N, C-alpha and C positions, 0 to 999 in steps of 0.2 A: 287262228285259233288254236290253244294248247291245253293240256291239262296242267294245273299249277304245280302238282307234285313233280311233273316230269321237268317242268321248266326250273324248278328250285333245284333239283337233283343234277341237271346236265350242263347248266350255264354258271361256270364259276365266277364269282364276283358279282352275281347280279343283286346280292344284298348290299352293295355299296351304292351311294347316290349316283343316279344316272337320269337321263331324261330320254324322251322319244320325240319323233316327228309325226306321230299318229295319235288317234283317240284310243283310249283303252278302257275297257270294263272288265273289272275282277270280281268273280263270284266264289265266295268262301263257303265250302259245304262243310268242312270241319277242319279244326286245328286252332292254334292260338299263336300269339306273338305280338309283333307291333308292325305298323305300317305308316311311314312317315311321308307326307306329301307336302311339298313346298314349306318344309321345315316345321309342320305340324304333326305331332305323332298321335296315332290312333291305335287303341287295343284291338287286336284282330280276334274275331270269334266266329261261330257257325252263322249262317244266314245274313251275310253282310255283301253289299255291293259296293265297290269303290269305283269312281269315275276319274280319269285323268285326260286333260287336254294336252295337244302338243306343246312341248316346251317346260312342262311341270317336271320339277325335280323329284324323285321319290326313291325310298329304299325301304327295305323290310327285313325283319328278323321273324322267322317263321319256324313253328314246331315241325318235328319229323313227321309227325302224322297229318299234315295239312293235306287237304284235298280241295279241289275247285277247278275253275277254269279262268284263263285269261283270253279275252276277245279284244282283237285290235283292228283297227281299219283307217284307211285314209280318208280325209274329208271329201275327196271327189267321189269315192265310193257310195257314200250315202247322199251326196248332193244330186247324183245321177237320177234319183228317182223322187227325192223328199225335198229337194230345194233347199230353202233356208231354215228347214225345221231343226236341223242340228243345232243353229245358234239360240234357239228358243228353250233349250233344256237347262235350266238353272244350275244343275249339278255339273254341267260342263263349263259354263260361261259365267260364273260368279265367283270371285276370290273370296267373297265373304261367307257364301253358303257352304255347308259340310259338302265334301266329295264322297261322303259315306252315307249309305242308305241301310238301315237295319230292317229286315222284313220278316220276322219269325212267323207272322200270321200267313205270309204268302210264300213260305219257303218251297212248298210243292210246286207251285206255279213256276218259280224262277228255276228250280232244279230241272224241271221238264224242258221248260224253253231252252235252256243251257245244253242239256243232253241232245235234244232235238237238232240244235244248231250245229253241236260238234258233230253229230252223226253225218248231218248234211256236209259239213266241210271236209270230212274224211272220206265219204264215199265217192265224190266227184263224178256225180251223174249229170244227165243233161239239164241244162239251165241252173246249174249249181249256183252261180253267183246271184241270180235273182231269187231263188229260194232263200239262200243264206241271208241276203239283204232283209228279206221279209222277217226272218227271225230276229235280226238285228234291231228292226224297226219296232217289232212287238216287245222285246226286252225293254228298250228306251222309253216306249209309250207307257207301258206298265210301271217301269219306275217313275216316270213323270207324275203320273196319277198318285203314287203314294207320297212322292216328294212334295207335291202341290197341297197334300192334306195338312202338312205341317205349318202352312201360312194361313193366318186368319184371313177369311173371304174378303173382310172390308178393307184390308191393306193390299190387295192385289195390285192396284194402280201403284201404289208406292213402291211395291217390289219391282214392278216394270220400270219404273223411273230409276231406281238404283242399278237395275241391270243395263239400262240405256247410258247411265253415267259411268259405269264399268267398262262398257264396250268402247265408249269415248276414251277413257283412260288407257285401255288397252292399245288402242290405235295411236294415241298422242302423248304418252306420258313423259316422253324424252323432250319433246318440243313445247308442248303446253303444260304450263306449271300453275298457272293460276285458276283456282276455283271459279272466279268469275267468269273466265272465258269459257269453261265447259258448261256453266249455268246458261250462258248466252246462247250457246249451240242448242241447248235443251229448251230454250223459251221460258226459263225460269229466272227468278232472282238468286243472287247468291245465297241470301239469307233463307229462302225456301228450299233450296237444294240441301243446304246444311241441316234444316229442320227435318227433312226426309231421312237423311243419314243418320241423325241422332234418334229419330223415333225407331226406325227399323232396326239399326245396326248398333245403337248406343256409341256410334263415333262420329266424329266431324267428317265433312267433306274432304278436308285436307289430309286428315289421317288416312283415308282410302287411297289417295294419290301418293302418299308417302310410303304406305305398305307396299305398294305395287313398284315402286322404284327400289325399294330395299329388297324385295323379292327378285329382281332383275340383278341387282348388285350380287347377291348371293350366287344366282345361278352363273353368272360370269366368273365369279371367283372360283367356283367349282369346276367349270366346264372349259375355260380358256386359260391361257398361260399370260393373259394381258396383266400389266402391272396395275397396281391400286391406282396410280395416277392415270393411266389410260383408261381403265373402267370408269373412274369419276368423270373424265371428259366425255366419254361415250354417253354417260347419262346425264350430260349438261351440267356438269360441276366443273368450272373453269379454275377453281381453287381447290387443289387436292386436300388442304386441311380442313375446308368446310365439308367436303365429301366424307371425310374420316369421322368429322363430328357428327355429321347426319347418320351415317351408319352406325356409330357407337350408340346414339341415341335410339334408334330403332331396334338394335340387337343386343345392346350391353357388350358388344366386342369391337375391336377395330376391324378393319378388314383383314390385315395380317394375321392377327389372332384367329379369325374366322377360318381362313384358308389353312392355317397350320394344323388346326383341331381337325378340320375335314381330311387332311392329308395324312394325319397320324392314324385315323381310323381306318384307312383304306388298307 
């Protein structure tokens, strides 16, 4: 855990697109700017919580007066006491839900939790890991309560189905490309799965799969030196020209144009 202002000041290039192998929670106390997560840009302001999962690409441009905290942890650290609870938080495991939660009405609560957590992290007293994990759990549970209030109660079942579909996509998007195959694993008809996606997200089931593949393509273009052909093959496209057409349709750029633009901004 670290203070955001210290992180921004001491680590050169941290405002460039990068990813992590751990979970991250960012609490903004004050400041402004932008925070881009998986190529979607959010306006930074006070009383904001940001959530990132391992592998997500993010970058930021933050004002000089920014203050806040970055809290990060490995999955095993949380699993050690709370089992699979980490996978139940929608802000961590849904590519469709916002990774941002605005909490102006509960800013005092979250400021206190982050301050106490940071104090525990720095002081290194007995049972430090257990106490710190308790603060992480409290932060995530309070965030989950507020986040859940955004969803209509009558649609909770449908949101759970969306999350189940996304979890299957996350594990199989390279090898399983047909909506019907995912629907079969969920015990649903393809038409009903498509109906759920349209009702909740205003997108088709196929669009969710396509967006996940495009996100992975962009990550590989940023973080590897693989050729466009190699990236396409890794993502299941035997024909490089088809991969280029797919990528352009999703992003309005060819893979080469996207990589060139990213490198130019570094």
